[in-house]
C-alpha positions in Angstrom: 3.9 -11.6 9.2 5.9 -10.5 6.2 6.0 -7.0 4.7 6.6 -6.6 1.0 6.5 -3.8 -1.5 3.4 -4.1 -3.7 5.4 -4.0 -7.0 4.5 -7.6 -7.9 1.1 -7.8 -6.2 -2.0 -7.9 -8.4 -4.5 -5.1 -7.9 -7.1 -7.7 -7.2 -5.2 -8.8 -4.1 -5.0 -5.2 -2.9 -8.7 -4.8 -3.6 -9.6 -8.0 -1.7 -7.6 -6.8 1.3 -9.6 -3.5 1.3 -12.9 -5.4 1.0 -11.8 -7.7 3.9 -10.6 -4.8 6.0 -14.0 -3.1 5.9 -16.2 -6.2 6.0 -17.5 -5.6 9.5 -18.0 -1.8 9.0 -21.4 -0.3 8.3 -19.7 1.3 5.3 -20.6 -0.4 2.0 -17.3 -1.0 0.1 -18.8 -3.0 -2.7 -18.1 -0.1 -5.1 -14.4 -0.6 -4.6 -13.7 -2.8 -7.6 -10.2 -3.4 -9.0 -10.9 -0.8 -11.7 -12.0 1.8 -9.2 -8.9 1.1 -7.1 -6.7 1.6 -10.2 -8.4 4.9 -10.8 -8.0 6.0 -7.2 -4.4 5.0 -7.2 -3.8 7.1 -10.3 -5.5 10.1 -8.8 -3.7 9.8 -5.5 -0.4 9.0 -7.3 0.1 5.9 -5.2 2.7 3.7 -6.7 3.2 0.0 -5.8 7.0 0.4 -5.6 6.6 2.8 -2.7 3.6 1.0 -1.1 3.8 -1.9 1.4 1.6 -4.8 2.1 1.4 -7.0 5.3 1.1 -10.7 4.4 0.2 -13.6 6.6 1.5 -16.4 4.4 0.2 -15.5 0.9 -2.9 -13.6 2.2 -2.6 -9.8 2.3 -3.9 -8.6 5.6 -2.9 -4.9 5.6 -1.5 -2.3 3.3 -0.1 1.2 3.3 -0.3 3.1 0.0 2.3 5.8 -0.3 2.7 8.4 -3.0 6.3 8.8 -4.2 6.7 12.4 -2.9 5.9 11.2 0.7 8.2 8.2 0.3 11.0 10.4 -0.8 10.5 13.0 2.0 10.4 10.2 4.6 13.6 8.7 3.2 15.3 12.1 3.3 14.1 12.6 6.9 15.4 9.2 7.9 18.8 10.1 6.4 18.8 13.6 8.1 17.9 12.2 11.5 20.1 9.1 11.4 23.0 10.6 9.5 23.2 7.4 7.5 22.0 6.0 4.2 19.7 3.0 4.6 21.2 -0.2 3.3 18.4 -1.5 1.0 
């Protein structure tokens, strides 16, 4: 399992991961096209540079979409608690 920021991940890959994630649910996710996902990401202010995907080889098997304000506050909390700056 490898975790990567979604900066270079096509929206179609993210959309397919969402479709696969809900495949065995009663919930119909067929409406979640790549265009709908782009629109939702804009509304929620999700940014690929702050969001992370879990990959099994080249297949995305999970994701966490994070708006920049949340990412910034989590980073500040990490620095406050650990008293160090992350080395990334």
